[in-house]
PyMOL Python script that loads the backbone (N, CA, C, O; Angstrom):
from pymol import cmd

cmd.read_pdbstr("""\
ATOM      1  N   MET A   1     122.011  31.093  71.470  1.00  0.00           N
ATOM      2  CA  MET A   1     121.534  31.554  72.680  1.00  0.00           C
ATOM      3  C   MET A   1     120.827  33.020  72.415  1.00  0.00           C
ATOM      4  O   MET A   1     121.409  33.901  71.784  1.00  0.00           O
ATOM      5  N   ALA A   2     119.528  33.178  72.960  1.00  0.00           N
ATOM      6  CA  ALA A   2     118.779  34.279  72.869  1.00  0.00           C
ATOM      7  C   ALA A   2     118.702  35.120  74.357  1.00  0.00           C
ATOM      8  O   ALA A   2     118.602  34.479  75.403  1.00  0.00           O
ATOM      9  N   TYR A   3     118.751  36.444  74.357  1.00  0.00           N
ATOM     10  CA  TYR A   3     118.615  37.128  75.468  1.00  0.00           C
ATOM     11  C   TYR A   3     117.627  37.791  75.668  1.00  0.00           C
ATOM     12  O   TYR A   3     117.031  38.164  74.657  1.00  0.00           O
ATOM     13  N   ARG A   4     117.175  38.118  76.756  1.00  0.00           N
ATOM     14  CA  ARG A   4     115.897  38.968  77.016  1.00  0.00           C
ATOM     15  C   ARG A   4     116.267  40.471  76.961  1.00  0.00           C
ATOM     16  O   ARG A   4     117.342  40.850  77.427  1.00  0.00           O
ATOM     17  N   CYS A   5     115.407  41.313  76.408  1.00  0.00           N
ATOM     18  CA  CYS A   5     116.030  42.680  76.412  1.00  0.00           C
ATOM     19  C   CYS A   5     114.654  43.447  76.702  1.00  0.00           C
ATOM     20  O   CYS A   5     113.580  42.873  76.523  1.00  0.00           O
ATOM     21  N   GLN A   6     114.732  44.800  77.169  1.00  0.00           N
ATOM     22  CA  GLN A   6     113.497  45.457  77.507  1.00  0.00           C
ATOM     23  C   GLN A   6     112.889  45.775  76.402  1.00  0.00           C
ATOM     24  O   GLN A   6     111.669  45.938  76.423  1.00  0.00           O
ATOM     25  N   VAL A   7     113.547  45.912  75.339  1.00  0.00           N
ATOM     26  CA  VAL A   7     112.514  46.665  74.002  1.00  0.00           C
ATOM     27  C   VAL A   7     111.827  45.580  73.342  1.00  0.00           C
ATOM     28  O   VAL A   7     110.679  45.699  72.916  1.00  0.00           O
ATOM     29  N   VAL A   8     112.569  44.433  73.243  1.00  0.00           N
ATOM     30  CA  VAL A   8     111.880  43.127  72.569  1.00  0.00           C
ATOM     31  C   VAL A   8     112.117  41.917  73.386  1.00  0.00           C
ATOM     32  O   VAL A   8     112.987  41.763  74.244  1.00  0.00           O
ATOM     33  N   LYS A   9     111.147  41.022  72.962  1.00  0.00           N
ATOM     34  CA  LYS A   9     111.200  39.558  73.976  1.00  0.00           C
ATOM     35  C   LYS A   9     112.682  38.994  73.903  1.00  0.00           C
ATOM     36  O   LYS A   9     113.373  38.759  74.894  1.00  0.00           O
ATOM     37  N   LYS A  10     113.043  38.824  72.661  1.00  0.00           N
ATOM     38  CA  LYS A  10     114.405  37.995  72.850  1.00  0.00           C
ATOM     39  C   LYS A  10     115.131  38.333  71.478  1.00  0.00           C
ATOM     40  O   LYS A  10     114.519  38.607  70.446  1.00  0.00           O
ATOM     41  N   VAL A  11     116.630  38.276  71.606  1.00  0.00           N
ATOM     42  CA  VAL A  11     117.393  38.594  70.540  1.00  0.00           C
ATOM     43  C   VAL A  11     118.581  37.696  70.554  1.00  0.00           C
ATOM     44  O   VAL A  11     119.276  37.439  71.537  1.00  0.00           O
ATOM     45  N   LYS A  12     118.733  37.232  69.289  1.00  0.00           N
ATOM     46  CA  LYS A  12     119.820  36.298  69.362  1.00  0.00           C
ATOM     47  C   LYS A  12     121.163  37.271  68.724  1.00  0.00           C
ATOM     48  O   LYS A  12     121.096  37.841  67.635  1.00  0.00           O
ATOM     49  N   PHE A  13     122.218  37.317  69.526  1.00  0.00           N
ATOM     50  CA  PHE A  13     123.372  38.277  69.110  1.00  0.00           C
ATOM     51  C   PHE A  13     124.504  37.239  68.487  1.00  0.00           C
ATOM     52  O   PHE A  13     125.159  37.642  67.526  1.00  0.00           O
ATOM     53  N   LEU A  14     124.775  35.780  69.065  1.00  0.00           N
ATOM     54  CA  LEU A  14     125.755  35.347  68.678  1.00  0.00           C
ATOM     55  C   LEU A  14     125.774  34.308  67.358  1.00  0.00           C
ATOM     56  O   LEU A  14     124.782  33.610  67.148  1.00  0.00           O
ATOM     57  N   ASN A  15     126.678  34.254  66.682  1.00  0.00           N
ATOM     58  CA  ASN A  15     126.788  33.567  65.488  1.00  0.00           C
ATOM     59  C   ASN A  15     127.320  32.133  65.833  1.00  0.00           C
ATOM     60  O   ASN A  15     128.459  31.958  66.267  1.00  0.00           O
ATOM     61  N   ASP A  16     126.359  31.041  65.596  1.00  0.00           N
ATOM     62  CA  ASP A  16     126.883  29.722  66.043  1.00  0.00           C
ATOM     63  C   ASP A  16     128.241  29.270  65.284  1.00  0.00           C
ATOM     64  O   ASP A  16     128.856  28.329  65.787  1.00  0.00           O
ATOM     65  N   GLN A  17     128.669  29.775  64.299  1.00  0.00           N
ATOM     66  CA  GLN A  17     129.779  29.485  63.593  1.00  0.00           C
ATOM     67  C   GLN A  17     131.162  29.887  64.221  1.00  0.00           C
ATOM     68  O   GLN A  17     132.227  29.331  63.954  1.00  0.00           O
ATOM     69  N   SER A  18     130.978  31.033  65.179  1.00  0.00           N
ATOM     70  CA  SER A  18     131.987  31.583  65.425  1.00  0.00           C
ATOM     71  C   SER A  18     132.343  30.959  67.164  1.00  0.00           C
ATOM     72  O   SER A  18     131.553  30.334  67.872  1.00  0.00           O
ATOM     73  N   ILE A  19     133.576  31.315  67.466  1.00  0.00           N
ATOM     74  CA  ILE A  19     133.986  31.072  68.984  1.00  0.00           C
ATOM     75  C   ILE A  19     134.104  32.137  69.874  1.00  0.00           C
ATOM     76  O   ILE A  19     134.531  33.191  69.405  1.00  0.00           O
ATOM     77  N   TYR A  20     133.795  32.087  71.161  1.00  0.00           N
ATOM     78  CA  TYR A  20     133.773  33.073  72.035  1.00  0.00           C
ATOM     79  C   TYR A  20     134.139  32.586  73.256  1.00  0.00           C
ATOM     80  O   TYR A  20     133.764  31.462  73.591  1.00  0.00           O
ATOM     81  N   TRP A  21     135.012  33.455  74.179  1.00  0.00           N
ATOM     82  CA  TRP A  21     135.322  33.162  75.502  1.00  0.00           C
ATOM     83  C   TRP A  21     134.273  33.544  76.390  1.00  0.00           C
ATOM     84  O   TRP A  21     133.743  34.645  76.238  1.00  0.00           O
ATOM     85  N   GLY A  22     133.886  32.726  77.351  1.00  0.00           N
ATOM     86  CA  GLY A  22     132.715  32.965  78.382  1.00  0.00           C
ATOM     87  C   GLY A  22     133.130  32.702  79.703  1.00  0.00           C
ATOM     88  O   GLY A  22     134.122  31.997  79.889  1.00  0.00           O
ATOM     89  N   ASN A  23     132.348  33.290  80.861  1.00  0.00           N
ATOM     90  CA  ASN A  23     132.660  33.017  82.085  1.00  0.00           C
ATOM     91  C   ASN A  23     131.300  33.270  82.908  1.00  0.00           C
ATOM     92  O   ASN A  23     130.600  34.216  82.548  1.00  0.00           O
ATOM     93  N   GLN A  24     130.885  32.470  84.002  1.00  0.00           N
ATOM     94  CA  GLN A  24     129.924  32.728  84.565  1.00  0.00           C
ATOM     95  C   GLN A  24     130.226  33.124  86.075  1.00  0.00           C
ATOM     96  O   GLN A  24     130.881  32.292  86.702  1.00  0.00           O
ATOM     97  N   LEU A  25     129.912  34.066  86.622  1.00  0.00           N
ATOM     98  CA  LEU A  25     130.254  34.486  88.167  1.00  0.00           C
ATOM     99  C   LEU A  25     129.167  34.421  89.144  1.00  0.00           C
ATOM    100  O   LEU A  25     128.095  34.907  88.786  1.00  0.00           O
ATOM    101  N   GLU A  26     129.244  33.926  90.273  1.00  0.00           N
ATOM    102  CA  GLU A  26     128.221  34.132  91.429  1.00  0.00           C
ATOM    103  C   GLU A  26     127.955  35.489  92.036  1.00  0.00           C
ATOM    104  O   GLU A  26     128.882  36.177  92.462  1.00  0.00           O
ATOM    105  N   CYS A  27     126.879  35.822  92.071  1.00  0.00           N
ATOM    106  CA  CYS A  27     126.646  37.513  92.721  1.00  0.00           C
ATOM    107  C   CYS A  27     127.247  37.205  94.139  1.00  0.00           C
ATOM    108  O   CYS A  27     127.091  36.197  94.829  1.00  0.00           O
ATOM    109  N   GLU A  28     128.041  38.444  94.412  1.00  0.00           N
ATOM    110  CA  GLU A  28     128.423  38.295  95.897  1.00  0.00           C
ATOM    111  C   GLU A  28     127.485  38.751  96.929  1.00  0.00           C
ATOM    112  O   GLU A  28     127.610  38.548  98.137  1.00  0.00           O
ATOM    113  N   PHE A  29     126.412  39.466  96.271  1.00  0.00           N
ATOM    114  CA  PHE A  29     125.230  39.697  97.488  1.00  0.00           C
ATOM    115  C   PHE A  29     124.235  38.898  97.459  1.00  0.00           C
ATOM    116  O   PHE A  29     123.140  39.393  97.723  1.00  0.00           O
ATOM    117  N   GLY A  30     124.289  37.752  97.204  1.00  0.00           N
ATOM    118  CA  GLY A  30     123.522  36.665  97.497  1.00  0.00           C
ATOM    119  C   GLY A  30     122.325  36.785  96.107  1.00  0.00           C
ATOM    120  O   GLY A  30     122.478  37.541  95.147  1.00  0.00           O
ATOM    121  N   GLY A  31     121.352  36.004  96.273  1.00  0.00           N
ATOM    122  CA  GLY A  31     120.350  35.900  95.319  1.00  0.00           C
ATOM    123  C   GLY A  31     120.557  34.650  94.474  1.00  0.00           C
ATOM    124  O   GLY A  31     121.434  33.825  94.730  1.00  0.00           O
ATOM    125  N   ASP A  32     119.673  34.547  93.414  1.00  0.00           N
ATOM    126  CA  ASP A  32     119.965  33.120  92.645  1.00  0.00           C
ATOM    127  C   ASP A  32     120.165  33.505  91.167  1.00  0.00           C
ATOM    128  O   ASP A  32     119.866  32.742  90.248  1.00  0.00           O
ATOM    129  N   ARG A  33     120.750  34.878  90.972  1.00  0.00           N
ATOM    130  CA  ARG A  33     121.401  35.111  89.460  1.00  0.00           C
ATOM    131  C   ARG A  33     122.652  35.112  89.502  1.00  0.00           C
ATOM    132  O   ARG A  33     123.257  35.273  90.562  1.00  0.00           O
ATOM    133  N   TYR A  34     123.244  34.932  88.352  1.00  0.00           N
ATOM    134  CA  TYR A  34     124.710  34.934  88.059  1.00  0.00           C
ATOM    135  C   TYR A  34     124.922  35.967  87.037  1.00  0.00           C
ATOM    136  O   TYR A  34     123.971  36.370  86.368  1.00  0.00           O
ATOM    137  N   PHE A  35     126.231  36.463  86.861  1.00  0.00           N
ATOM    138  CA  PHE A  35     126.765  37.432  85.874  1.00  0.00           C
ATOM    139  C   PHE A  35     127.446  36.375  84.934  1.00  0.00           C
ATOM    140  O   PHE A  35     128.256  35.508  85.263  1.00  0.00           O
ATOM    141  N   GLY A  36     126.946  36.639  83.712  1.00  0.00           N
ATOM    142  CA  GLY A  36     127.765  35.988  82.622  1.00  0.00           C
ATOM    143  C   GLY A  36     128.329  37.008  81.775  1.00  0.00           C
ATOM    144  O   GLY A  36     127.678  37.978  81.387  1.00  0.00           O
ATOM    145  N   ASN A  37     129.782  36.751  81.426  1.00  0.00           N
ATOM    146  CA  ASN A  37     130.613  37.696  80.631  1.00  0.00           C
ATOM    147  C   ASN A  37     130.853  36.990  79.375  1.00  0.00           C
ATOM    148  O   ASN A  37     131.232  35.831  79.548  1.00  0.00           O
ATOM    149  N   LEU A  38     130.743  37.347  78.208  1.00  0.00           N
ATOM    150  CA  LEU A  38     131.240  36.838  76.835  1.00  0.00           C
ATOM    151  C   LEU A  38     131.815  37.836  75.927  1.00  0.00           C
ATOM    152  O   LEU A  38     131.312  38.860  75.464  1.00  0.00           O
ATOM    153  N   VAL A  39     132.993  37.311  75.769  1.00  0.00           N
ATOM    154  CA  VAL A  39     133.844  38.279  74.703  1.00  0.00           C
ATOM    155  C   VAL A  39     134.006  37.652  73.273  1.00  0.00           C
ATOM    156  O   VAL A  39     134.075  36.424  73.227  1.00  0.00           O
ATOM    157  N   GLY A  40     134.069  38.310  72.185  1.00  0.00           N
ATOM    158  CA  GLY A  40     134.240  38.164  70.698  1.00  0.00           C
ATOM    159  C   GLY A  40     135.330  38.858  70.337  1.00  0.00           C
ATOM    160  O   GLY A  40     136.021  39.452  71.164  1.00  0.00           O
ATOM    161  N   MET A  41     135.577  38.841  69.074  1.00  0.00           N
ATOM    162  CA  MET A  41     136.963  39.438  68.479  1.00  0.00           C
ATOM    163  C   MET A  41     136.324  40.782  68.534  1.00  0.00           C
ATOM    164  O   MET A  41     137.235  41.609  68.481  1.00  0.00           O
ATOM    165  N   ASP A  42     135.028  41.440  68.627  1.00  0.00           N
ATOM    166  CA  ASP A  42     134.952  42.912  68.423  1.00  0.00           C
ATOM    167  C   ASP A  42     133.593  43.637  69.393  1.00  0.00           C
ATOM    168  O   ASP A  42     132.798  44.533  69.110  1.00  0.00           O
ATOM    169  N   PHE A  43     133.775  42.749  70.686  1.00  0.00           N
ATOM    170  CA  PHE A  43     132.675  42.868  71.528  1.00  0.00           C
ATOM    171  C   PHE A  43     132.824  42.339  72.918  1.00  0.00           C
ATOM    172  O   PHE A  43     133.419  41.283  73.135  1.00  0.00           O
ATOM    173  N   ILE A  44     132.240  43.132  73.945  1.00  0.00           N
ATOM    174  CA  ILE A  44     132.243  42.074  75.199  1.00  0.00           C
ATOM    175  C   ILE A  44     130.608  42.256  75.611  1.00  0.00           C
ATOM    176  O   ILE A  44     129.936  43.256  75.360  1.00  0.00           O
ATOM    177  N   MET A  45     130.220  41.246  76.187  1.00  0.00           N
ATOM    178  CA  MET A  45     128.812  41.285  76.519  1.00  0.00           C
ATOM    179  C   MET A  45     128.680  40.787  77.959  1.00  0.00           C
ATOM    180  O   MET A  45     129.259  39.778  78.362  1.00  0.00           O
ATOM    181  N   THR A  46     127.831  41.604  78.763  1.00  0.00           N
ATOM    182  CA  THR A  46     127.709  41.162  80.056  1.00  0.00           C
ATOM    183  C   THR A  46     126.072  40.953  80.433  1.00  0.00           C
ATOM    184  O   THR A  46     125.257  41.810  80.089  1.00  0.00           O
ATOM    185  N   CYS A  47     125.746  39.984  81.021  1.00  0.00           N
ATOM    186  CA  CYS A  47     124.197  39.532  81.257  1.00  0.00           C
ATOM    187  C   CYS A  47     124.094  38.898  82.551  1.00  0.00           C
ATOM    188  O   CYS A  47     125.138  38.603  83.133  1.00  0.00           O
ATOM    189  N   THR A  48     123.108  38.679  83.015  1.00  0.00           N
ATOM    190  CA  THR A  48     122.469  38.198  84.179  1.00  0.00           C
ATOM    191  C   THR A  48     121.864  36.745  83.789  1.00  0.00           C
ATOM    192  O   THR A  48     121.419  36.688  82.642  1.00  0.00           O
ATOM    193  N   CYS A  49     121.783  35.614  84.529  1.00  0.00           N
ATOM    194  CA  CYS A  49     121.332  34.556  83.941  1.00  0.00           C
ATOM    195  C   CYS A  49     121.035  33.552  85.478  1.00  0.00           C
ATOM    196  O   CYS A  49     121.745  33.697  86.473  1.00  0.00           O
ATOM    197  N   GLU A  50     120.073  32.726  85.428  1.00  0.00           N
ATOM    198  CA  GLU A  50     119.876  31.762  86.537  1.00  0.00           C
ATOM    199  C   GLU A  50     121.130  30.656  86.224  1.00  0.00           C
ATOM    200  O   GLU A  50     121.862  30.709  85.236  1.00  0.00           O
ATOM    201  N   GLU A  51     121.190  29.778  87.160  1.00  0.00           N
ATOM    202  CA  GLU A  51     122.105  28.642  87.001  1.00  0.00           C
ATOM    203  C   GLU A  51     122.037  28.055  85.801  1.00  0.00           C
ATOM    204  O   GLU A  51     120.978  27.973  85.178  1.00  0.00           O
ATOM    205  N   ASN A  52     123.328  27.527  85.311  1.00  0.00           N
ATOM    206  CA  ASN A  52     123.532  26.700  83.943  1.00  0.00           C
ATOM    207  C   ASN A  52     122.987  27.788  82.860  1.00  0.00           C
ATOM    208  O   ASN A  52     122.554  27.257  81.837  1.00  0.00           O
ATOM    209  N   GLY A  53     122.933  29.027  82.885  1.00  0.00           N
ATOM    210  CA  GLY A  53     122.831  30.247  81.901  1.00  0.00           C
ATOM    211  C   GLY A  53     121.157  30.267  81.296  1.00  0.00           C
ATOM    212  O   GLY A  53     120.810  30.743  80.215  1.00  0.00           O
ATOM    213  N   GLU A  54     120.314  29.651  82.259  1.00  0.00           N
ATOM    214  CA  GLU A  54     118.894  29.803  81.770  1.00  0.00           C
ATOM    215  C   GLU A  54     118.495  31.219  82.072  1.00  0.00           C
ATOM    216  O   GLU A  54     119.081  31.871  82.936  1.00  0.00           O
ATOM    217  N   ASN A  55     117.347  31.766  81.254  1.00  0.00           N
ATOM    218  CA  ASN A  55     116.661  33.038  81.661  1.00  0.00           C
ATOM    219  C   ASN A  55     117.695  34.282  81.398  1.00  0.00           C
ATOM    220  O   ASN A  55     117.797  35.176  82.238  1.00  0.00           O
ATOM    221  N   LEU A  56     118.307  34.287  80.424  1.00  0.00           N
ATOM    222  CA  LEU A  56     119.532  35.237  80.203  1.00  0.00           C
ATOM    223  C   LEU A  56     118.849  36.836  80.111  1.00  0.00           C
ATOM    224  O   LEU A  56     117.832  37.023  79.442  1.00  0.00           O
ATOM    225  N   GLU A  57     119.319  37.609  80.628  1.00  0.00           N
ATOM    226  CA  GLU A  57     119.010  39.075  80.507  1.00  0.00           C
ATOM    227  C   GLU A  57     120.124  40.072  80.092  1.00  0.00           C
ATOM    228  O   GLU A  57     121.061  40.252  80.870  1.00  0.00           O
ATOM    229  N   LEU A  58     120.082  40.614  79.115  1.00  0.00           N
ATOM    230  CA  LEU A  58     121.181  41.508  78.680  1.00  0.00           C
ATOM    231  C   LEU A  58     121.302  42.534  79.595  1.00  0.00           C
ATOM    232  O   LEU A  58     120.255  43.052  79.985  1.00  0.00           O
ATOM    233  N   LEU A  59     122.678  43.063  80.152  1.00  0.00           N
ATOM    234  CA  LEU A  59     122.939  44.076  80.883  1.00  0.00           C
ATOM    235  C   LEU A  59     123.785  45.307  79.822  1.00  0.00           C
ATOM    236  O   LEU A  59     123.395  46.472  79.742  1.00  0.00           O
ATOM    237  N   LEU A  60     124.900  44.797  79.121  1.00  0.00           N
ATOM    238  CA  LEU A  60     125.853  45.712  78.421  1.00  0.00           C
ATOM    239  C   LEU A  60     126.107  44.991  77.359  1.00  0.00           C
ATOM    240  O   LEU A  60     126.881  45.410  76.498  1.00  0.00           O
TER     241      LEU A  60
END
""", "prot")
cmd.dss("prot")
cmd.show_as("cartoon", "prot")
cmd.util.cbc("prot")
cmd.orient("prot")
């Protein structure tokens, strides 16, 4: 999965050989974006995305 960032167009952060815990949450304020949270052994990532994880944008 590649994430859109403000500095460059897309960056791949994840290793295809690793296992991650992830979750997708609907925004409580409406709209068509979701919050995605992803946890690895040494990091936590938060992003926004459209339904089914499309058009990912990195937040934190």
